[in-house]
C-alpha positions in Angstrom: 34.4 -0.4 5.7 33.5 -1.1 2.3 34.3 -4.9 2.8 32.1 -4.9 5.9 28.9 -3.6 3.7 29.6 -6.2 1.0 29.8 -8.8 3.7 26.4 -7.5 5.0 24.9 -7.4 1.7 26.3 -11.0 1.1 24.6 -12.2 4.2 21.4 -10.7 3.6 20.9 -11.9 0.0 21.9 -15.2 1.4 19.1 -14.9 4.0 16.8 -13.9 1.4 17.6 -17.1 -0.7 17.2 -19.4 2.3 13.8 -17.9 3.4 12.1 -17.9 -0.2 13.7 -21.7 -0.1 12.1 -22.8 3.0 8.7 -21.2 2.0 8.7 -22.8 -1.5 9.8 -26.2 0.3 7.0 -25.9 2.6 4.5 -25.3 0.1 5.5 -28.2 -1.9 5.3 -30.4 1.4 1.8 -29.2 2.2 0.6 -29.8 -1.8 2.2 -33.2 -1.5 0.8 -34.1 2.3 -3.0 -33.1 1.0 -2.6 -34.9 -2.1 -2.1 -38.4 -0.1 -4.6 -37.4 2.7 -7.3 -36.1 -0.1 -7.2 -32.7 1.9 -6.9 -29.3 0.1 -3.1 -28.2 -0.6 -3.3 -24.6 0.9 -5.9 -22.9 3.0 -5.9 -19.8 0.6 -6.5 -21.5 -2.3 -9.3 -23.9 -0.6 -10.9 -20.7 0.8 -10.6 -19.0 -2.6 -11.9 -22.0 -4.5 -14.8 -22.3 -2.1 -15.5 -18.4 -2.2 -15.6 -18.7 -6.0 -17.8 -21.5 -6.1 -20.2 -19.6 -3.9 -20.0 -16.4 -5.9 -20.7 -18.2 -9.2 -23.9 -19.8 -7.7 -25.3 -16.4 -6.8 -24.4 -14.9 -10.0 -26.4 -17.9 -11.6 -29.1 -16.8 -9.6 -28.8 -13.3 -10.3 -28.8 -14.1 -14.1 -31.9 -16.2 -13.9 -34.0 -14.2 -11.9 -33.7 -11.1 -14.3 -34.8 -13.2 -17.4 -33.2 -11.8 -19.9 -31.6 -8.3 -21.0 -34.5 -7.5 -23.0 -37.2 -7.5 -20.7 -35.2 -5.6 -17.8 -34.9 -2.1 -16.8 -31.8 0.0 -17.3 -30.7 -0.6 -13.6 -31.2 -4.5 -13.9 -29.8 -4.7 -17.4 -26.5 -3.0 -15.5 -26.9 -5.5 -13.0 -27.1 -8.5 -15.7 -24.2 -7.3 -17.4 -22.1 -7.0 -14.4 -23.4 -10.3 -13.3 -22.1 -11.7 -16.5 -18.8 -10.2 -16.6 -18.2 -11.1 -13.0 -19.0 -14.8 -14.1 -16.4 -14.6 -16.7 -13.7 -13.5 -14.2 -14.9 -16.2 -11.7 -14.4 -18.9 -14.4 -11.2 -17.7 -15.4 -10.2 -17.9 -11.9 -11.3 -21.3 -11.2 -9.6 -22.7 -14.6 -6.3 -20.6 -13.2 -6.5 -22.8 -10.0 -7.3 -25.8 -11.6 -4.4 -25.8 -13.9 -2.2 -25.6 -10.8 -2.3 -29.4 -10.6 -2.9 -29.1 -6.7 -4.6 -32.4 -6.4 -2.8 -34.5 -8.6 0.4 -34.2 -6.8 1.1 -37.5 -5.6 4.7 -37.8 -6.0 7.1 -35.2 -4.6 8.5 -34.2 -8.1 4.6 -33.3 -8.8 4.2 -31.5 -5.7 7.3 -29.5 -6.6 5.7 -28.7 -10.3 2.5 -27.6 -8.7 4.3 -25.3 -5.9 6.4 -23.6 -8.7 3.2 -23.2 -10.9 1.4 -21.6 -7.7 4.4 -19.3 -7.0 4.7 -18.3 -10.6 1.0 -18.0 -11.3 0.3 -16.4 -7.8 0.1 -12.8 -9.3 -2.3 -13.7 -12.0 -4.4 -15.4 -9.1 -3.8 -12.3 -7.2 -4.9 -9.8 -10.1 -8.1 -11.9 -11.0 -9.1 -12.0 -7.2 -8.9 -8.0 -7.0 -10.7 -8.1 -10.0 -13.6 -10.6 -8.6 -13.5 -8.2 -5.3 -14.2 -5.0 -7.6 -17.0 -6.5 -9.2 -18.3 -7.9 -6.3 -18.6 -4.1 -4.9 -19.9 -3.0 -7.7 -22.5 -5.7 -7.9 -23.4 -5.1 -4.0 -23.6 -1.4 -4.5 -25.9 -1.8 -7.8 -28.1 -4.6 -5.8 -28.6 -2.2 -2.8 -29.6 0.7 -5.2 -31.9 -1.4 -6.9 -33.4 -2.5 -3.6 -33.8 1.1 -2.3 -35.7 1.9 -5.3 -38.1 -1.1 -4.9 -38.5 -0.1 -1.2 -39.1 3.5 -2.2 -41.9 2.6 -5.0 -43.6 0.1 -2.3 -43.9 3.0 0.1 -45.3 5.4 -2.5 -47.7 2.9 -3.6 -48.6 2.3 0.2 -49.0 6.3 0.6 -51.2 6.8 -2.5 -53.6 3.9 -2.3 -56.8 4.8 -0.1 -57.4 3.0 2.9 
């Protein structure tokens, strides 16, 4: 009976190695093909890069519209600080994606190296993405509260002005 359990355990371990290896080789092949056809290596990385660039543009707009920290109200200063911290995380994520070398994988060896880096840094990239999502949620909530206050103030001004 113990031999059957050991054999089953060994078979499942072999299947896990084969599954991980095939995913790794598939990722390396996608990176290699993308480098030769000037496409993005992986859809997940491409969409993450696009989202990151769009978020960076929006954060730049928020920071320029607020003018400066000294001339802002407390809520605007909070939004400005959130945007600044979020921009730092977005830049860190973009640098991590650029360090993977997905675009420079013109040789098969480079594609294997890029796939290994992607696998190795996957957890770090996921953590940065989660932090960025948290910042995005905080910014959305802060901007909605700020807009609510502006609309509330505008409605009070409209109600108090004589017609």
